matplotlib code that plots the C-alpha trace (Angstrom):
import matplotlib.pyplot as plt

x = [-9.9, -9.2, -7.4, -4.9, -4.9, -2.5, -3.3, -2.5, -5.3, -6.4, -6.5, -9.9, -9.0, -10.5, -8.3, -7.1, -6.1, -4.3, -2.5, -1.3, -0.1, 1.7, 3.5, 4.7, 5.8, 7.7, 9.7, 13.2, 16.7, 18.7, 22.4, 23.6, 22.3, 23.3, 22.8, 19.8, 16.1, 12.9, 11.0, 11.7, 13.2, 9.9, 8.1, 10.6, 10.0, 6.2, 6.5, 8.2, 5.6, 2.8, 4.4, 4.8, 1.2, -0.5, 1.6, 0.1, 2.0, 1.4, -1.1, -0.9, 2.4, 4.0, 7.5, 9.3, 11.5, 13.3, 16.1, 16.3, 19.8, 20.2, 23.1, 26.1, 24.5, 24.0, 27.6, 28.7, 26.9, 28.6, 32.0, 31.2, 30.3, 33.5, 35.7, 33.8, 34.6, 38.2, 38.6, 37.6, 39.6, 36.6, 37.2, 38.5, 38.1, 34.7, 33.3, 35.0, 33.2, 29.8, 30.2, 31.3, 28.2, 25.9, 27.6, 26.8, 23.0, 20.9, 19.9, 19.5, 16.6, 17.7, 15.2, 15.1, 13.0, 12.2, 12.9, 11.5, 8.1, 8.6, 9.4, 6.2, 4.2, 5.8, 5.0, 1.4, 0.9, 3.1, 3.0, 1.0, 1.8, 1.9, 4.8, 7.3, 6.2, 6.6, 10.2, 8.8, 5.9, 8.3, 10.2, 6.9, 6.3, 9.7, 9.3, 6.0, 7.5, 10.5, 8.4, 6.0, 8.9, 10.7, 7.6, 6.6, 10.1, 10.2, 6.7, 8.1, 10.8, 13.7, 15.7, 16.4, 18.1, 18.1, 21.3, 22.2, 25.6, 24.5, 25.7, 29.2, 28.5, 25.6, 27.5, 28.9, 25.5, 23.9, 26.7, 26.5, 22.7, 21.6, 19.3, 18.2, 19.9, 16.6, 16.5, 18.0, 19.1, 17.8, 18.5, 19.6, 17.7, 19.7, 17.9, 18.8, 18.4, 18.4, 21.5, 21.1, 18.1, 17.6, 17.8, 15.7, 14.0, 15.6, 14.0, 15.3, 17.3, 14.5, 11.7, 8.5, 5.3, 2.3, 0.3, 2.9, 2.9, -0.8, -3.6, -7.3, -10.3, -13.9, -13.4, -16.5, -15.7, -16.3, -19.4, -17.2, -17.1, -13.9, -11.3, -9.0, -5.8, -4.1, -0.5, 0.9, 3.6, 2.6, -1.2, -1.0, -4.2, -4.3, -7.7, -8.6, -11.7, -13.3]
y = [-37.9, -34.1, -32.8, -29.9, -27.1, -24.2, -21.0, -17.3, -15.3, -11.7, -9.5, -9.3, -6.2, -2.8, -0.9, 1.8, -0.9, -2.9, 0.2, 1.0, -2.5, -2.6, 0.6, -1.1, -4.1, -2.0, -0.3, -1.8, -0.9, 0.6, 1.2, 2.0, 5.6, 8.7, 12.4, 12.8, 13.4, 12.5, 15.4, 19.0, 19.8, 21.5, 18.2, 16.4, 19.2, 18.7, 14.9, 15.5, 18.1, 15.8, 12.9, 15.2, 16.4, 13.0, 10.3, 9.4, 10.0, 9.0, 11.3, 13.4, 14.7, 15.3, 14.9, 14.0, 16.5, 16.3, 18.0, 17.7, 17.9, 18.0, 17.9, 19.8, 19.8, 16.0, 15.5, 17.6, 15.3, 12.2, 14.0, 14.7, 11.0, 9.9, 12.1, 10.9, 7.3, 8.1, 9.7, 6.5, 4.2, 2.6, 3.7, 0.5, -0.1, -1.7, 1.2, 3.8, 2.3, 2.3, 6.0, 6.8, 5.1, 7.0, 10.3, 9.7, 10.0, 13.1, 13.8, 12.6, 13.0, 13.3, 12.0, 13.6, 13.2, 16.4, 15.2, 18.5, 17.4, 13.9, 15.5, 17.6, 14.5, 12.6, 15.6, 15.6, 12.0, 11.7, 8.4, 6.7, 3.7, 6.1, 8.1, 5.2, 4.2, 7.5, 6.7, 3.4, 5.3, 7.8, 4.9, 3.7, 7.2, 7.4, 4.1, 5.2, 8.4, 6.6, 4.0, 6.7, 8.8, 5.8, 4.6, 8.0, 8.7, 5.4, 6.0, 9.3, 7.4, 7.4, 4.6, 4.9, 3.2, 3.9, 4.3, 4.8, 6.4, 8.5, 9.4, 9.6, 12.9, 14.3, 17.3, 18.4, 17.9, 20.2, 22.8, 22.6, 22.8, 24.5, 21.8, 22.5, 20.8, 18.9, 17.2, 13.8, 12.3, 8.8, 7.9, 9.1, 8.2, 8.4, 8.7, 9.2, 7.9, 4.1, 2.8, -0.9, -3.0, -4.1, -7.8, -10.7, -10.8, -13.7, -15.7, -14.5, -16.9, -16.8, -16.8, -18.4, -19.3, -16.9, -19.2, -18.5, -14.8, -14.1, -15.7, -15.0, -15.7, -15.1, -14.8, -15.3, -18.0, -17.5, -19.2, -20.1, -23.8, -25.5, -24.0, -21.4, -20.2, -17.1, -17.0, -13.6, -13.6, -14.0, -14.3, -18.1, -19.9, -23.5, -24.8, -28.1, -29.5, -33.0]
z = [-65.3, -65.6, -68.7, -68.2, -70.7, -70.4, -72.3, -72.3, -70.7, -71.6, -68.5, -66.8, -64.9, -65.6, -68.2, -65.7, -63.2, -65.9, -67.1, -63.6, -62.9, -66.3, -65.4, -62.1, -64.1, -66.5, -63.8, -63.8, -62.7, -65.7, -65.2, -68.7, -69.1, -71.0, -70.6, -72.8, -72.0, -73.8, -72.2, -71.3, -67.9, -67.0, -67.3, -65.0, -62.5, -62.9, -62.4, -59.0, -58.0, -58.8, -56.9, -53.8, -54.2, -54.6, -52.9, -49.4, -46.2, -42.6, -41.0, -44.2, -42.7, -46.1, -44.6, -47.8, -49.5, -52.9, -54.7, -58.5, -60.0, -63.7, -66.1, -64.6, -61.1, -61.4, -62.4, -59.5, -57.1, -58.4, -58.2, -54.6, -54.0, -55.8, -53.5, -50.4, -51.4, -52.1, -48.6, -46.9, -49.2, -50.9, -54.5, -56.1, -59.8, -59.7, -57.6, -59.8, -62.9, -61.2, -60.2, -63.7, -65.0, -62.7, -63.6, -67.3, -66.6, -67.1, -63.5, -59.9, -57.5, -53.9, -51.4, -47.9, -44.8, -42.9, -39.3, -37.9, -39.1, -37.7, -34.3, -34.4, -35.1, -32.1, -29.9, -30.9, -29.6, -26.5, -24.7, -27.4, -29.5, -32.5, -31.0, -31.2, -34.6, -36.5, -37.7, -39.2, -40.7, -42.4, -43.9, -45.5, -46.8, -48.3, -50.1, -51.6, -52.9, -54.4, -56.1, -57.5, -58.8, -60.3, -62.1, -63.4, -64.7, -66.6, -68.0, -69.3, -71.2, -68.8, -67.3, -63.6, -60.7, -56.9, -54.9, -51.2, -50.8, -47.8, -45.2, -46.8, -48.6, -46.6, -45.2, -48.6, -50.2, -47.6, -48.1, -51.9, -52.4, -49.2, -47.8, -44.2, -41.3, -40.5, -43.9, -43.7, -47.0, -47.7, -51.3, -54.7, -57.9, -61.1, -64.4, -68.1, -71.6, -71.7, -73.5, -72.7, -71.7, -68.1, -68.9, -68.0, -64.6, -62.7, -59.8, -56.5, -54.3, -51.8, -54.3, -53.0, -54.8, -54.9, -52.7, -49.9, -50.5, -50.8, -48.8, -49.5, -47.4, -48.2, -52.0, -54.1, -56.7, -60.4, -62.0, -65.0, -65.8, -64.5, -62.2, -63.4, -61.7, -63.1, -62.3, -61.5, -64.1, -67.7, -67.2, -67.7, -67.1, -65.9, -66.8, -65.1, -66.8, -66.9]

ax = plt.figure().add_subplot(projection="3d")
ax.plot(x, y, z, "-o")
ax.set_aspect("equal")
plt.show()
């Protein structure tokens, strides 16, 4: 009869891979933020430049644009959003408190898509299956840039969260910071000094097991004695041995 032994396992991944995955795991949504920064503004600027230079994009189209708002300019954005919500009668107490919390942060990164470039790509492949997929491809590109920015800011010591109040304030944002008409706003990433922890990760209502998320074919099995299954969360090893 098999005996079941559950132990904690050290990672078997290469160190650089483990470091990268640890950074992804450490990325959380932080909402209690203050207007303080662990690094100079120049380094925040450099993080965004590096993200734009190194994050992949469909057909290397580089359609993502960013606007970095710090301190007073950051507060100005959240005042604009507050006024936009008031105009449409959506500024109840709970929303007012959320906006006030975002306003307390150090900065906001605005994420845009340059639709002029998307149009150029569509024109390059008329009548092809690619042409009708470019809007979807751009959504993929936007998501990659947001994740890269979020992870990099948190590795630098910030807490961050991602918001989507567009298109309520799009016109005023363009008028205030001079973004071109072709730039379409997709998201706002707030960041600042962490004033309260993110809290425990909770299982999602629709959580499914790893076996239902990931299927593997053709994997070469380990020569190690027994069967080991490493669970994704916590590096728990279930070792079934005779």
